[in-house]
KOLKE-216809 format. One record per atom (N, C-alpha, C, O, CB): residue in one letter; x, y, z. Coordinates in pm, 1 decimal. Glycine has a CB too. Example, Ala and Ser with C-alpha at 12.3 -4.5 7.8 and 13.67 -1.06 7.14 Angstrom:
KOLKE-216809
> resn/east/north/up
> A/1319.0/-569.0/780.0 .
> A/1230.0/-450.0/780.0 .
> A/1320.0/-330.0/780.0 .
> A/1423.6/-331.9/846.5 .
> A/1130.8/-447.3/904.6 .
> S/1285.0/-225.0/708.0 .
> S/1367.0/-106.0/714.0 .
> S/1290.0/3.0/787.0 .
> S/1340.9/113.8/803.9 .
> S/1408.4/-59.8/572.5 .
//
This chain:
KOLKE-216809
> resn/east/north/up
> X/-2367.6/429.4/2296.3 .
> X/-2375.1/492.6/2166.1 .
> X/-2427.1/393.0/2062.9 .
> X/-2408.1/272.1/2075.7 .
> X/-2237.7/547.3/2124.4 .
> X/-2491.0/444.8/1963.6 .
> X/-2545.7/362.5/1857.2 .
> X/-2445.0/347.8/1744.9 .
> X/-2389.0/446.6/1697.3 .
> X/-2675.9/422.1/1804.5 .
> X/-2421.9/224.3/1702.4 .
> X/-2335.0/198.9/1588.5 .
> X/-2416.1/217.3/1462.0 .
> X/-2531.7/175.6/1454.1 .
> X/-2272.8/56.6/1594.8 .
> X/-2354.7/280.2/1363.3 .
> X/-2423.6/312.0/1238.5 .
> X/-2368.7/226.0/1125.2 .
> X/-2247.8/205.1/1114.5 .
> X/-2408.9/462.2/1204.5 .
> X/-2457.9/177.1/1041.9 .
> X/-2423.5/95.7/926.2 .
> X/-2410.3/186.3/804.3 .
> X/-2500.0/265.6/775.6 .
> X/-2529.9/-15.1/902.0 .
> X/-2298.7/174.8/732.6 .
> X/-2277.0/250.1/609.1 .
> X/-2237.5/153.2/499.4 .
> X/-2161.3/59.6/523.8 .
> X/-2168.1/359.8/627.9 .
> X/-2287.9/174.3/379.6 .
> X/-2243.1/100.0/262.6 .
> X/-2179.6/199.2/166.6 .
> X/-2243.5/296.0/125.4 .
> X/-2361.3/22.3/194.7 .
> X/-2053.7/175.2/130.9 .
> X/-1993.1/262.9/31.1 .
> X/-2058.2/231.2/-103.1 .
> X/-2126.1/129.4/-116.5 .
> X/-1836.6/244.6/24.9 .
> X/-2038.2/317.0/-202.0 .
> X/-2106.8/299.9/-330.4 .
> X/-2073.3/166.6/-396.4 .
> X/-2159.2/107.5/-461.8 .
> X/-2070.7/413.7/-424.3 .
> X/-1950.6/118.4/-380.8 .
> X/-1913.6/-11.2/-440.2 .
> X/-1993.3/-124.9/-376.5 .
> X/-2034.1/-217.8/-446.2 .
> X/-1762.0/-37.2/-423.7 .
> X/-2016.1/-118.9/-245.5 .
> X/-2094.2/-222.3/-177.6 .
> X/-2240.4/-216.4/-221.0 .
> X/-2303.9/-320.3/-239.1 .
> X/-2083.4/-206.6/-24.9 .
> X/-2293.6/-96.8/-237.7 .
> X/-2431.0/-81.5/-288.3 .
> X/-2441.6/-140.4/-428.0 .
> X/-2539.0/-208.1/-460.9 .
> X/-2473.4/67.7/-289.7 .
> X/-2341.0/-114.2/-509.4 .
> X/-2338.1/-168.7/-645.2 .
> X/-2330.5/-321.7/-642.5 .
> X/-2395.5/-388.9/-722.5 .
> X/-2218.5/-110.9/-723.5 .
> X/-2251.3/-375.6/-550.6 .
> X/-2242.4/-521.5/-536.8 .
> X/-2379.5/-580.9/-505.7 .
> X/-2419.3/-679.3/-568.0 .
> X/-2141.6/-559.5/-426.1 .
> X/-2452.1/-522.5/-410.2 .
> X/-2585.6/-573.4/-376.1 .
> X/-2680.2/-564.3/-494.5 .
> X/-2759.9/-655.2/-517.9 .
> X/-2643.6/-496.3/-257.6 .
> X/-2671.8/-456.8/-567.9 .
> X/-2753.3/-439.4/-688.0 .
> X/-2722.8/-550.3/-788.8 .
> X/-2814.1/-611.5/-844.3 .
> X/-2728.3/-300.2/-751.4 .
> X/-2595.0/-575.6/-811.7 .
> X/-2553.5/-679.2/-906.7 .
> X/-2594.2/-818.0/-859.9 .
> X/-2635.6/-901.2/-940.6 .
> X/-2402.8/-674.3/-927.9 .
> X/-2582.8/-843.5/-729.6 .
> X/-2624.5/-972.8/-673.3 .
> X/-2773.4/-992.7/-695.8 .
> X/-2816.9/-1101.2/-734.3 .
> X/-2591.2/-981.1/-521.8 .
> X/-2851.0/-888.5/-672.0 .
> X/-2995.7/-897.5/-690.3 .
> X/-3028.6/-930.4/-835.8 .
> X/-3108.5/-1020.1/-862.6 .
> X/-3064.3/-765.7/-648.1 .
> X/-2967.2/-858.3/-929.9 .
> X/-2996.1/-881.4/-1072.0 .
> X/-2952.6/-1020.5/-1117.3 .
> X/-3025.0/-1086.8/-1191.5 .
> X/-2926.9/-775.8/-1157.4 .
> X/-2837.2/-1064.2/-1074.1 .
> X/-2790.3/-1198.3/-1109.5 .
> X/-2886.7/-1304.1/-1056.9 .
> X/-2922.2/-1397.8/-1128.3 .
> X/-2648.8/-1222.7/-1053.8 .
> X/-2928.8/-1288.3/-930.9 .
> X/-3018.2/-1385.8/-868.9 .
> X/-3154.7/-1386.7/-936.5 .
> X/-3214.7/-1493.0/-952.2 .
> X/-3034.0/-1356.1/-720.1 .
> X/-3204.6/-1270.4/-976.5 .
> X/-3331.4/-1265.5/-1049.2 .
> X/-3321.7/-1346.7/-1177.7 .
> X/-3410.6/-1426.1/-1208.4 .
> X/-3370.6/-1119.7/-1080.8 .
> X/-3213.9/-1326.9/-1252.5 .
> X/-3197.2/-1399.1/-1379.4 .
> X/-3184.1/-1549.5/-1358.3 .
> X/-3236.9/-1629.0/-1436.0 .
> X/-3074.7/-1347.2/-1453.8 .
> X/-3112.8/-1587.7/-1251.7 .
> X/-3086.6/-1729.5/-1228.6 .
> X/-3201.3/-1801.9/-1157.3 .
> X/-3232.5/-1915.9/-1191.6 .
> X/-2960.5/-1744.5/-1148.2 .
> X/-3264.6/-1737.1/-1058.5 .
> X/-3361.5/-1807.3/-974.8 .
> X/-3492.6/-1732.2/-951.7 .
> X/-3580.6/-1783.2/-882.4 .
> X/-3299.7/-1836.9/-843.8 .
> X/-3507.2/-1613.8/-1007.6 .
> X/-3632.9/-1542.5/-993.8 .
> X/-3629.9/-1431.9/-888.6 .
> X/-3542.2/-1426.1/-802.5 .
> X/-3740.8/-1639.0/-960.5 .
> X/-3730.2/-1344.4/-899.8 .
> X/-3734.5/-1225.6/-814.6 .
> X/-3752.9/-1257.9/-666.3 .
> X/-3691.7/-1193.9/-580.8 .
> X/-3845.7/-1135.2/-860.0 .
> X/-3835.9/-1355.7/-636.1 .
> X/-3859.3/-1390.0/-495.3 .
> X/-3728.9/-1435.5/-428.4 .
> X/-3699.4/-1395.6/-315.7 .
> X/-3967.1/-1500.9/-483.8 .
> X/-3652.0/-1518.3/-497.6 .
> X/-3525.2/-1563.8/-441.5 .
> X/-3426.5/-1448.5/-428.6 .
> X/-3351.1/-1441.8/-331.5 .
> X/-3465.5/-1674.6/-528.0 .
> X/-3426.5/-1357.8/-526.1 .
> X/-3337.6/-1240.8/-518.4 .
> X/-3370.6/-1156.7/-395.9 .
> X/-3280.9/-1114.2/-323.2 .
> X/-3349.0/-1154.9/-646.4 .
> X/-3498.3/-1133.0/-373.3 .
> X/-3540.8/-1055.7/-256.3 .
> X/-3497.6/-1125.1/-127.4 .
> X/-3446.8/-1060.7/-35.6 .
> X/-3693.8/-1035.6/-257.3 .
> X/-3518.1/-1257.1/-120.8 .
> X/-3480.7/-1332.6/-1.3 .
> X/-3330.2/-1329.5/22.3 .
> X/-3285.4/-1311.8/135.6 .
> X/-3528.3/-1476.9/-13.0 .
> X/-3252.1/-1346.5/-83.7 .
> X/-3106.9/-1354.3/-67.9 .
> X/-3047.0/-1219.4/-28.2 .
> X/-2960.9/-1213.1/59.5 .
> X/-3042.6/-1403.5/-197.3 .
> X/-3092.0/-1112.6/-91.9 .
> X/-3041.8/-979.9/-55.3 .
> X/-3085.1/-944.6/87.2 .
> X/-3009.2/-882.2/161.2 .
> X/-3092.7/-872.6/-155.4 .
> X/-3205.0/-983.8/125.4 .
> X/-3250.5/-961.4/263.7 .
> X/-3161.7/-1038.0/362.7 .
> X/-3132.9/-988.4/471.7 .
> X/-3399.0/-1005.2/280.0 .
> X/-3118.6/-1158.0/324.6 .
> X/-3028.5/-1235.4/409.1 .
> X/-2894.2/-1164.5/425.6 .
> X/-2840.4/-1158.6/536.1 .
> X/-3007.6/-1375.1/350.4 .
> X/-2839.9/-1110.8/316.4 .
> X/-2714.6/-1036.0/323.5 .
> X/-2730.7/-910.5/409.8 .
> X/-2643.4/-878.2/490.4 .
> X/-2667.0/-997.6/182.1 .
> X/-2842.2/-840.6/392.5 .
> X/-2867.8/-721.5/473.4 .
> X/-2883.6/-756.8/621.1 .
> X/-2838.1/-682.7/708.2 .
> X/-2993.1/-649.3/423.2 .
> X/-2947.4/-869.0/648.8 .
> X/-2961.1/-914.7/787.2 .
> X/-2824.5/-944.5/847.9 .
> X/-2799.8/-913.1/964.3 .
> X/-3050.7/-1039.6/794.2 .
> X/-2736.3/-1004.8/769.7 .
> X/-2600.6/-1031.1/816.9 .
> X/-2528.8/-899.8/848.9 .
> X/-2454.7/-891.6/947.0 .
> X/-2521.3/-1111.4/711.6 .
> X/-2550.5/-798.6/767.3 .
> X/-2489.9/-667.4/793.6 .
> X/-2538.0/-611.1/926.2 .
> X/-2458.6/-558.3/1004.1 .
> X/-2522.3/-569.2/680.2 .
> X/-2667.1/-622.2/952.0 .
> X/-2721.3/-572.4/1078.6 .
> X/-2666.7/-652.8/1197.1 .
> X/-2644.3/-597.8/1304.9 .
> X/-2875.3/-578.5/1077.0 .
> X/-2645.5/-782.6/1176.5 .
> X/-2585.6/-865.1/1280.5 .
> X/-2442.1/-819.5/1307.7 .
> X/-2398.6/-816.0/1422.8 .
> X/-2588.3/-1014.0/1239.9 .
> X/-2369.2/-784.7/1202.2 .
> X/-2230.8/-738.6/1218.2 .
> X/-2223.7/-602.2/1287.2 .
> X/-2127.6/-572.6/1358.1 .
> X/-2161.8/-731.2/1081.9 .
> X/-2325.1/-520.6/1266.0 .
> X/-2330.4/-392.1/1336.6 .
> X/-2341.3/-418.1/1487.1 .
> X/-2278.2/-349.0/1567.1 .
> X/-2450.9/-305.4/1286.3 .
> X/-2420.5/-516.7/1524.6 .
> X/-2438.1/-549.1/1666.4 .
> X/-2315.8/-620.5/1724.8 .
> X/-2282.2/-602.8/1841.9 .
> X/-2562.2/-635.9/1685.0 .
> X/-2250.1/-701.4/1641.1 .
> X/-2135.5/-781.9/1687.9 .
> X/-2024.2/-777.9/1583.1 .
> X/-2001.9/-876.7/1513.3 .
> X/-2178.7/-930.1/1716.1 .
> X/-1954.8/-665.8/1571.4 .
> X/-1856.2/-650.2/1464.1 .
> X/-1738.5/-746.4/1470.2 .
> X/-1671.1/-767.2/1369.3 .
> X/-1804.2/-512.2/1465.9 .
> X/-1712.7/-805.0/1585.2 .
> X/-1599.5/-896.8/1596.0 .
> X/-1629.7/-1036.9/1541.9 .
> X/-1543.7/-1124.9/1546.2 .
> X/-1556.6/-906.9/1740.0 .
> X/-1751.2/-1057.9/1491.1 .
> X/-1784.2/-1186.6/1430.2 .
> X/-1699.6/-1214.0/1306.1 .
> X/-1669.9/-1329.2/1274.2 .
> X/-1932.1/-1190.9/1393.9 .
> X/-1661.6/-1108.2/1237.6 .
> X/-1581.8/-1123.7/1116.3 .
> X/-1436.5/-1153.4/1146.8 .
> X/-1384.5/-1118.9/1252.9 .
> X/-1591.3/-999.5/1031.7 .
> X/-1372.6/-1218.0/1051.5 .
> X/-1231.4/-1253.7/1064.2 .
> X/-1144.2/-1134.9/1023.0 .
> X/-1168.3/-1074.8/918.2 .
> X/-1198.0/-1378.7/977.8 .
> X/-1044.3/-1100.4/1102.7 .
> X/-953.2/-991.8/1062.9 .
> X/-879.0/-1027.0/933.6 .
> X/-840.5/-1142.0/912.4 .
> X/-851.6/-962.5/1175.9 .
> X/-859.7/-927.7/848.4 .
> X/-789.2/-945.2/721.2 .
> X/-675.6/-843.1/714.1 .
> X/-683.3/-748.5/635.6 .
> X/-887.0/-929.1/599.2 .
> X/-570.1/-860.4/794.7 .
> X/-463.5/-760.6/800.9 .
> X/-392.0/-738.3/667.8 .
> X/-336.0/-631.0/645.7 .
> X/-363.2/-801.3/904.1 .
> X/-392.9/-837.1/579.2 .
> X/-330.3/-819.2/447.5 .
> X/-404.4/-715.5/363.1 .
> X/-347.0/-656.4/271.7 .
> X/-325.5/-952.7/372.8 .
> X/-532.9/-693.9/394.8 .
> X/-613.4/-597.8/319.1 .
> X/-619.3/-461.0/386.1 .
> X/-656.8/-362.1/323.2 .
> X/-753.9/-651.2/300.7 .
> X/-582.9/-455.8/511.2 .
> X/-586.8/-330.4/586.8 .
> X/-601.0/-360.3/734.2 .
> X/-655.6/-463.6/773.0 .
> X/-702.3/-240.0/539.0 .
> X/-552.2/-270.7/814.7 .
> X/-548.8/-291.3/958.9 .
> X/-685.9/-319.4/1019.3 .
> X/-698.0/-402.3/1109.6 .
> X/-489.0/-171.4/1025.1 .
> X/-787.7/-252.3/971.2 .
> X/-921.0/-264.3/1030.4 .
> X/-1019.0/-345.4/946.9 .
> X/-1137.3/-352.1/980.5 .
> X/-977.6/-128.5/1052.9 .
> X/-972.7/-406.9/839.4 .
> X/-1062.8/-481.2/749.8 .
> X/-1095.2/-617.2/810.2 .
> X/-1007.9/-687.9/860.6 .
> X/-999.3/-498.5/608.9 .
> X/-1223.5/-651.4/803.4 .
> X/-1271.7/-782.5/848.4 .
> X/-1357.8/-843.0/738.5 .
> X/-1406.9/-772.3/650.5 .
> X/-1352.4/-770.8/982.2 .
> X/-1375.4/-974.7/744.6 .
> X/-1459.8/-1043.5/647.4 .
> X/-1549.5/-1142.7/720.8 .
> X/-1509.2/-1204.7/819.3 .
> X/-1373.7/-1115.9/539.7 .
> X/-1671.0/-1155.9/670.9 .
> X/-1769.8/-1245.5/729.5 .
> X/-1839.7/-1319.4/616.2 .
> X/-1883.0/-1258.1/518.6 .
> X/-1872.6/-1167.4/818.1 .
> X/-1850.4/-1450.3/629.4 .
> X/-1916.4/-1529.3/524.5 .
> X/-2065.4/-1537.7/551.4 .
> X/-2109.3/-1564.6/663.2 .
> X/-1855.8/-1670.9/515.7 .
> X/-2142.1/-1514.0/445.8 .
> X/-2287.4/-1527.2/450.8 .
> X/-2330.1/-1603.5/326.0 .
> X/-2327.7/-1549.8/215.3 .
> X/-2358.7/-1386.6/459.7 .
> X/-2368.3/-1726.8/344.7 .
> X/-2405.7/-1813.6/232.8 .
> X/-2291.9/-1821.1/131.4 .
> X/-2183.5/-1869.8/163.4 .
> X/-2535.0/-1762.6/164.8 .
> X/-2315.8/-1773.1/9.6 .
> X/-2216.3/-1782.5/-97.6 .
> X/-2131.0/-1657.6/-111.4 .
> X/-2046.0/-1650.4/-200.1 .
> X/-2284.6/-1810.1/-228.3 .
> X/-2152.2/-1559.7/-25.7 .
> X/-2079.8/-1432.8/-36.0 .
> X/-1997.3/-1403.3/89.1 .
> X/-2028.4/-1447.4/199.7 .
> X/-2177.6/-1318.9/-60.9 .
> X/-1892.5/-1328.0/66.4 .
> X/-1809.5/-1277.9/175.2 .
> X/-1835.1/-1127.8/185.4 .
> X/-1830.8/-1055.4/85.9 .
> X/-1656.3/-1309.4/151.5 .
> X/-1861.5/-1083.5/306.8 .
> X/-1890.1/-943.5/333.1 .
> X/-1764.6/-881.3/393.2 .
> X/-1718.5/-922.8/499.5 .
> X/-2013.8/-926.9/428.2 .
> X/-1710.4/-782.2/324.7 .
> X/-1591.8/-712.0/372.4 .
> X/-1635.4/-580.4/434.5 .
> X/-1716.8/-507.2/378.1 .
> X/-1489.7/-688.3/257.2 .
> X/-1579.7/-551.3/552.0 .
> X/-1621.3/-430.3/623.9 .
> X/-1509.2/-379.9/713.0 .
> X/-1411.2/-449.3/740.0 .
> X/-1747.2/-457.5/707.9 .
> X/-1527.6/-257.0/757.3 .
> X/-1433.3/-190.7/847.3 .
> X/-1511.9/-137.8/966.9 .
> X/-1619.0/-79.3/951.2 .
> X/-1355.7/-74.6/774.3 .
> X/-1458.2/-158.8/1084.7 .
> X/-1516.4/-98.2/1204.5 .
> X/-1436.9/28.4/1231.7 .
> X/-1315.7/24.2/1253.1 .
> X/-1513.7/-196.9/1328.9 .
> X/-1506.6/140.2/1230.5 .
> X/-1442.1/270.2/1248.2 .
> X/-1520.3/351.1/1350.2 .
> X/-1626.6/404.9/1319.0 .
> X/-1432.1/346.7/1113.4 .
> X/-1469.0/359.9/1470.3 .
> X/-1533.8/429.4/1581.6 .
> X/-1675.8/377.7/1599.6 .
> X/-1693.6/260.9/1634.3 .
> X/-1534.6/582.1/1558.1 .
> X/-1775.4/458.9/1577.5 .
> X/-1915.5/420.2/1597.5 .
> X/-1980.7/372.5/1468.4 .
> X/-2103.4/365.3/1460.3 .
> X/-1994.4/536.9/1654.5 .
> X/-1901.0/340.0/1368.0 .
> X/-1955.1/303.7/1238.0 .
> X/-1902.7/168.5/1190.8 .
> X/-1789.0/130.5/1218.6 .
> X/-1921.8/410.7/1136.0 .
> X/-1987.6/98.0/1119.5 .
> X/-1945.2/-20.4/1045.0 .
> X/-1962.2/16.9/898.8 .
> X/-2072.3/48.3/853.6 .
> X/-2029.2/-151.3/1084.2 .
> X/-1851.9/13.2/825.7 .
> X/-1852.9/54.3/685.5 .
> X/-1835.4/-70.6/600.4 .
> X/-1731.3/-136.2/604.4 .
> X/-1740.4/160.0/655.3 .
> X/-1938.0/-102.1/524.0 .
> X/-1934.2/-219.6/436.4 .
> X/-1872.5/-177.5/304.2 .
> X/-1916.6/-81.8/240.6 .
> X/-2077.3/-280.5/414.9 .
> X/-1769.0/-251.4/264.1 .
> X/-1692.9/-210.6/146.1 .
> X/-1713.0/-302.3/26.4 .
> X/-1692.5/-259.2/-87.1 .
> X/-1547.3/-204.8/179.7 .
> X/-1752.9/-428.5/48.3 .
> X/-1771.3/-518.1/-66.1 .
> X/-1847.5/-643.3/-26.3 .
> X/-1841.6/-688.9/87.9 .
> X/-1636.3/-556.3/-126.2 .
> X/-1919.1/-697.3/-123.6 .
> X/-1984.3/-827.3/-113.9 .
> X/-1929.2/-908.3/-230.4 .
> X/-1957.6/-878.5/-346.4 .
> X/-2144.0/-816.2/-117.9 .
> X/-1849.9/-1011.3/-199.3 .
> X/-1782.1/-1086.6/-303.8 .
> X/-1824.6/-1232.6/-296.5 .
> X/-1822.6/-1294.6/-190.2 .
> X/-1628.6/-1073.5/-290.9 .
> X/-1862.9/-1285.8/-411.9 .
> X/-1905.2/-1425.3/-418.9 .
> X/-1783.2/-1516.5/-413.8 .
> X/-1687.0/-1497.6/-488.1 .
> X/-1987.4/-1451.6/-547.3 .
> X/-1788.5/-1615.4/-325.1 .
> X/-1689.5/-1721.1/-314.1 .
> X/-1548.4/-1684.2/-353.6 .
> X/-1509.0/-1708.3/-467.7 .
> X/-1731.5/-1832.9/-394.6 .
> X/-1472.6/-1627.9/-265.4 .
> X/-1334.0/-1590.3/-293.4 .
> X/-1250.0/-1713.0/-323.8 .
> X/-1287.1/-1825.7/-291.0 .
> X/-1274.1/-1513.5/-175.4 .
> X/-1136.5/-1689.0/-387.0 .
> X/-1040.4/-1797.2/-407.5 .
> X/-983.2/-1838.0/-272.9 .
> X/-1002.5/-1768.1/-173.5 .
> X/-927.0/-1754.3/-505.0 .
> X/-913.9/-1949.3/-268.9 .
> X/-859.6/-1996.5/-141.8 .
> X/-756.9/-1899.3/-86.2 .
> X/-730.9/-1900.4/34.1 .
> X/-796.9/-2134.3/-158.8 .
> X/-697.8/-1815.0/-170.4 .
> X/-602.7/-1716.2/-122.3 .
> X/-671.5/-1599.2/-53.6 .
> X/-607.3/-1523.2/18.8 .
> X/-518.3/-1665.9/-236.5 .
> X/-799.8/-1584.6/-75.6 .
> X/-874.5/-1470.5/-21.1 .
> X/-911.0/-1493.6/124.8 .
> X/-873.1/-1415.7/212.2 .
> X/-1001.4/-1444.9/-103.3 .
> X/-984.0/-1599.6/150.1 .
> X/-1032.8/-1625.9/285.4 .
> X/-1030.1/-1775.9/309.4 .
> X/-1073.4/-1854.5/225.1 .
> X/-1176.5/-1568.8/306.3 .
> X/-979.8/-1813.3/422.6 .
> X/-985.0/-1954.4/462.1 .
> X/-1074.0/-1963.8/584.1 .
> X/-1047.7/-1901.1/686.6 .
> X/-841.6/-2012.6/491.4 .
> X/-1179.7/-2042.9/572.3 .
> X/-1273.2/-2060.1/685.8 .
> X/-1211.7/-2144.4/793.5 .
> X/-1275.2/-2169.5/896.0 .
> X/-1404.4/-2123.6/639.9 .
//
């Protein structure tokens, strides 16, 4: 079966905000490259969902994966990977590598 990638509206909004922030700070080319890197990480997680660290404090099925300066939060649900948030550098209480 094929695993399907889904982004909830909050995750889509996060990517939008990341793109705009990066454009202002480093330019459009860097924004395109960085968002493409995050999207590539999402596709990698679809292929290998266990790469992320389990986050039982956030929910039974919640996992997190670090990609550069952001943490990607997602849920594996049957044949779907649901991306719920892209958060820049969590506090030490959030994720420990």
